[in-house]
C-alpha positions as CSV (number, residue, x, y, z in Angstrom):
1,M,13.3,13.4,54.6
2,C,11.1,16.5,55.1
3,K,7.5,16.4,54.1
4,M,8.2,18.5,51.0
5,G,10.8,15.9,49.9
6,K,8.6,13.0,50.4
7,L,5.8,14.8,48.4
8,T,8.1,15.6,45.6
9,G,9.2,11.9,45.4
10,V,5.6,10.8,45.5
11,L,4.7,13.2,42.7
12,L,7.7,12.2,40.6
13,V,6.6,8.5,40.9
14,C,3.1,9.4,40.0
15,A,4.5,11.2,36.8
16,V,6.6,8.2,35.8
17,L,3.6,5.8,36.2
18,A,1.4,8.2,34.3
19,S,3.8,8.5,31.6
20,L,4.1,4.6,31.3
21,L,0.3,4.3,31.4
22,A,-0.1,6.8,28.6
23,S,2.5,5.0,26.5
24,A,0.7,1.6,27.1
25,V,-2.7,3.0,26.2
26,R,-1.2,4.8,23.1
27,G,0.4,1.6,22.3
28,E,2.7,2.7,19.3
29,S,4.5,0.1,17.1
30,P,7.1,-2.0,18.7
31,A,10.5,-2.2,17.3
32,K,9.9,-5.8,16.4
33,L,6.7,-7.8,16.1
34,R,6.3,-11.0,18.2
35,D,6.9,-14.4,16.6
36,L,3.7,-16.3,16.2
37,K,3.4,-19.7,18.1
38,P,3.3,-22.8,16.1
39,E,-0.4,-23.5,17.1
40,E,-1.4,-19.8,15.9
41,I,0.2,-20.5,12.6
42,E,-1.7,-23.8,12.2
43,K,-5.0,-22.1,13.1
44,I,-4.3,-19.7,10.4
45,K,-3.5,-22.1,7.7
46,A,-6.4,-24.3,8.6
47,A,-8.8,-21.3,8.0
48,L,-7.4,-20.2,4.7
49,P,-9.2,-21.0,1.3
50,E,-7.8,-23.9,-0.6
51,K,-7.8,-22.0,-4.0
52,A,-8.3,-18.7,-5.7
53,I,-11.9,-17.7,-6.3
54,V,-11.0,-16.8,-9.9
55,E,-7.9,-17.6,-11.8
56,A,-5.5,-14.7,-12.2
57,P,-1.8,-13.8,-13.0
58,R,0.4,-13.8,-9.8
59,R,0.2,-10.5,-8.2
60,K,2.2,-8.6,-5.4
61,M,0.8,-7.0,-2.2
62,L,2.4,-4.6,0.1
63,V,1.2,-5.4,3.7
64,F,1.8,-2.2,5.7
65,W,1.4,-2.2,9.4
66,R,2.8,1.0,10.9
67,C,1.1,2.5,14.0
68,E,1.6,6.0,15.2
69,G,-1.4,5.6,17.5
70,F,-2.9,2.4,19.2
71,F,-1.1,-0.7,18.3
72,H,-3.4,-3.8,17.7
73,T,-1.8,-7.0,18.9
74,S,-3.4,-8.9,16.1
75,I,-1.1,-7.3,13.6
76,P,1.4,-10.2,13.4
77,V,-1.5,-12.5,13.0
78,V,-3.0,-10.6,10.1
79,N,0.4,-10.2,8.5
80,R,1.0,-13.8,8.7
81,A,-2.6,-14.7,7.3
82,M,-2.1,-12.4,4.4
83,E,1.2,-14.1,3.7
84,E,0.0,-17.6,4.0
85,M,-3.1,-16.8,1.9
86,G,-0.9,-15.7,-0.9
87,K,1.3,-18.9,-0.7
88,K,-1.7,-21.3,-0.4
89,T,-3.7,-19.9,-3.2
90,G,-0.7,-19.1,-5.3
91,L,-2.3,-15.8,-6.1
92,Y,0.3,-13.4,-4.8
93,D,3.5,-12.6,-3.1
94,V,3.8,-10.1,-0.2
95,V,6.2,-7.7,1.2
96,V,5.5,-7.0,5.0
97,T,6.8,-3.6,6.3
98,D,6.2,-0.6,8.4
99,D,8.7,1.6,6.4
100,Y,7.2,4.7,5.0
101,S,9.9,4.7,2.3
102,Y,7.8,2.4,0.2
103,F,5.3,5.2,-0.6
104,T,7.0,6.6,-3.7
105,P,5.9,6.1,-7.2
106,E,8.9,4.0,-8.0
107,K,8.5,1.6,-5.2
108,L,4.7,1.3,-5.4
109,K,4.8,0.4,-9.0
110,E,6.1,-3.0,-8.0
111,F,2.8,-3.7,-6.2
112,D,-0.8,-4.3,-7.3
113,V,-2.4,-3.7,-3.9
114,V,-1.5,-2.0,-0.6
115,C,-3.0,-3.7,2.4
116,L,-3.3,-1.4,5.5
117,N,-3.2,-3.8,8.4
118,N,-4.6,-2.1,11.4
119,T,-2.5,1.0,10.8
120,T,-3.3,4.0,12.9
121,G,-2.6,7.7,12.7
122,L,-0.3,7.3,9.7
123,K,1.6,10.4,8.8
124,F,0.1,11.4,5.5
125,N,-0.2,15.2,5.2
126,P,-0.7,17.3,2.1
127,T,1.6,19.8,3.5
128,G,4.1,17.9,5.4
129,T,4.3,14.8,3.2
130,P,2.8,15.9,0.0
131,E,4.9,13.3,-2.1
132,R,3.7,10.4,0.1
133,C,0.0,11.5,-0.3
134,K,0.4,11.8,-4.1
135,A,2.1,8.5,-4.4
136,L,-0.6,6.5,-2.7
137,L,-3.6,8.3,-4.2
138,D,-2.1,8.1,-7.8
139,F,-1.4,4.3,-7.1
140,V,-5.1,3.9,-6.6
141,N,-6.4,6.3,-9.3
142,S,-4.2,4.5,-11.8
143,G,-6.0,1.3,-11.4
144,K,-4.4,-0.5,-8.4
145,G,-6.0,-1.5,-5.1
146,I,-6.3,-0.8,-1.4
147,V,-7.3,-3.6,1.3
148,G,-8.1,-2.1,4.6
149,V,-8.1,-4.3,7.7
150,H,-10.1,-3.1,10.8
151,A,-8.1,0.0,12.0
152,A,-7.3,1.1,8.3
153,T,-9.9,3.8,8.8
154,D,-8.1,5.2,11.8
155,N,-5.6,7.2,9.5
156,F,-5.3,10.3,7.3
157,K,-6.8,12.8,9.8
158,D,-4.7,15.5,8.1
159,W,-5.7,14.3,4.6
160,P,-9.2,14.6,3.6
161,D,-8.7,12.8,0.2
162,G,-7.2,9.7,2.2
163,E,-10.3,9.6,4.4
164,E,-12.5,9.9,1.4
165,M,-10.6,7.1,-0.2
166,M,-11.3,4.8,2.7
167,G,-15.0,5.7,3.0
168,G,-14.9,6.2,6.7
169,K,-12.9,7.3,9.8
170,F,-12.5,6.0,13.5
171,T,-14.7,7.9,15.8
172,G,-15.1,5.3,18.4
173,H,-16.0,1.7,19.1
174,P,-19.1,1.2,21.3
175,W,-18.9,-2.6,20.4
176,G,-15.8,-3.6,22.2
177,G,-13.5,-6.6,21.3
178,G,-14.7,-8.6,24.4
179,G,-18.5,-8.5,23.2
180,T,-20.3,-10.6,20.7
181,W,-22.2,-8.6,18.1
182,A,-24.7,-9.5,15.4
183,I,-24.0,-8.9,11.6
184,K,-26.4,-8.8,8.8
185,I,-25.8,-9.4,5.2
186,D,-26.9,-6.4,3.3
187,E,-26.0,-7.9,-0.2
188,P,-26.5,-11.6,0.0
189,A,-26.4,-12.1,-3.7
190,H,-23.1,-10.3,-4.1
191,P,-20.1,-12.4,-5.2
192,L,-18.0,-11.2,-2.5
193,M,-20.6,-12.3,0.1
194,A,-20.8,-16.0,-1.3
195,A,-19.0,-17.3,1.8
196,F,-21.9,-16.3,4.2
197,K,-24.7,-18.1,2.1
198,G,-27.1,-15.4,2.8
199,Q,-27.0,-15.9,6.6
200,G,-26.3,-13.4,9.2
201,F,-24.0,-14.3,12.0
202,K,-22.6,-13.2,15.5
203,I,-18.9,-12.5,16.1
204,K,-16.6,-11.6,18.9
205,D,-14.6,-8.6,17.8
206,E,-14.3,-4.8,18.1
207,I,-16.6,-2.8,15.8
208,Y,-15.8,0.6,14.8
209,R,-18.5,3.4,14.6
210,T,-19.1,4.6,11.0
211,E,-20.4,8.2,10.8
212,P,-21.5,10.4,7.9
213,P,-20.5,12.3,5.9
214,L,-17.5,10.1,5.2
215,Y,-19.3,6.9,5.5
216,S,-22.2,7.0,3.1
217,R,-24.2,4.3,1.2
218,S,-24.2,6.7,-1.6
219,K,-20.5,6.7,-1.9
220,Q,-19.7,2.8,-1.5
221,L,-21.4,-0.4,-1.6
222,V,-21.9,-1.6,1.8
223,L,-21.8,-5.5,1.9
224,M,-22.6,-6.0,5.5
225,S,-23.5,-4.2,8.7
226,L,-24.4,-4.5,12.4
227,D,-27.7,-6.0,12.9
228,M,-29.6,-3.7,15.2
229,S,-32.5,-6.2,15.5
230,D,-30.2,-8.0,18.1
231,E,-30.8,-6.4,21.4
232,A,-27.1,-6.7,22.7
233,T,-25.9,-5.1,19.6
234,K,-28.5,-2.3,19.6
235,S,-27.9,-1.6,23.3
236,Q,-24.3,-0.3,22.6
237,A,-25.6,2.3,20.1
238,S,-25.6,5.8,21.5
239,K,-25.8,8.0,18.3
240,P,-28.6,8.1,15.6
241,S,-25.9,7.3,13.0
242,D,-25.1,4.1,15.0
243,A,-28.3,2.7,13.4
244,D,-26.2,2.0,10.2
245,T,-22.8,0.9,11.1
246,G,-21.0,-0.7,8.2
247,I,-18.7,-3.7,8.6
248,S,-17.3,-4.1,5.0
249,W,-17.7,-2.3,1.7
250,I,-16.2,-1.8,-1.7
251,K,-15.8,1.2,-3.8
252,N,-14.1,2.5,-7.0
253,V,-11.5,5.3,-6.6
254,G,-10.6,6.6,-10.1
255,K,-9.6,3.5,-12.0
256,G,-8.7,1.7,-8.8
257,R,-10.6,-0.2,-6.1
258,V,-11.0,-0.2,-2.3
259,F,-12.1,-3.2,-0.2
260,Y,-12.6,-2.6,3.7
261,C,-13.5,-4.9,6.4
262,S,-13.9,-3.9,10.1
263,L,-13.3,-7.3,11.3
264,G,-9.6,-7.9,12.5
265,H,-9.1,-6.6,16.0
266,N,-9.1,-10.0,17.6
267,D,-6.6,-12.7,16.6
268,E,-9.5,-15.2,16.3
269,I,-10.8,-13.4,13.2
270,M,-7.9,-14.9,11.1
271,Y,-8.8,-18.3,12.3
272,N,-12.4,-18.1,10.8
273,P,-12.8,-19.8,7.4
274,T,-15.8,-17.9,6.4
275,I,-14.2,-14.5,7.2
276,M,-11.0,-15.6,5.3
277,Q,-12.9,-16.6,2.4
278,H,-14.6,-13.0,2.5
279,Y,-11.1,-11.5,2.7
280,L,-9.8,-13.4,-0.2
281,A,-12.7,-12.3,-2.5
282,G,-12.1,-8.7,-1.4
283,I,-8.4,-9.0,-2.2
284,Q,-9.2,-10.4,-5.5
285,F,-11.5,-7.6,-6.2
286,A,-8.8,-5.1,-5.0
287,F,-6.3,-6.7,-7.4
288,G,-8.8,-6.1,-10.2
289,D,-9.2,-9.8,-11.1
290,Y,-12.7,-10.3,-9.7
291,K,-15.0,-8.2,-11.7
292,V,-18.1,-7.4,-9.4
293,D,-20.7,-4.8,-9.1
294,T,-19.6,-1.8,-7.1
295,K,-22.6,0.5,-7.7
296,P,-23.6,2.2,-4.3
297,K,-27.1,1.7,-3.0
298,P,-28.1,4.8,-1.1
299,T,-31.1,3.2,0.6
300,R,-31.1,0.2,2.8
């Protein structure tokens, strides 16, 4: 083979490898989610609250996990945790899907909450998919709820109202999933924070940067945030706005409610009883059954 032929072959192989690498990094949704191992399911079940925080009528939640960008491998773990929590507490039933066809007024009216489980790059565009955008925003404004898990803020880049609804957007994660970071409780007396008993904690998970103007304490009630008094946590900050990095918050949107929690990149988050108690409180808030204060506090 001539030198030119060899060079062409090498370049072709490199192009194929680059394409595969790009696909792996992008990590779009697989055709089928993996089945959890029995020991994983047992860890989830062991971490779940025994009962509802407040008694309420049985509800229905749509757990949506579609990814147009990065795919989080914790998605099937979170899906199962949401399903098992509904069963164990008797609070709600779930439909787990990545099918956009659920975002119509007719189908959404069957549900009380939409849980966005680590969704990324969702195709909601006022020009390209106006009906889809209107259906979800009307759903919340009418009095229903949104629960956002971790990457739920990595969506709606072409839909400003959707980003505003969530209260933040992904712009990076200086605090990687392999590190252990300190969390402080901003609202120790708030009912949704009861599981933490007023105590901050450290946790191994990926934490998203939260930046103004979408993220603002004047727009949502921030329940907990990164504790920058911890040197390891502070050392990862590289922007002035990193000094206030929200972890979970709640807000009213129209007559409806949004609960977001950044924790959920690593599988182990769903094995943590305290975090799962916090998620249950947030879910019951989103359903509208847990009446709590949502008034923002602009100053920390």
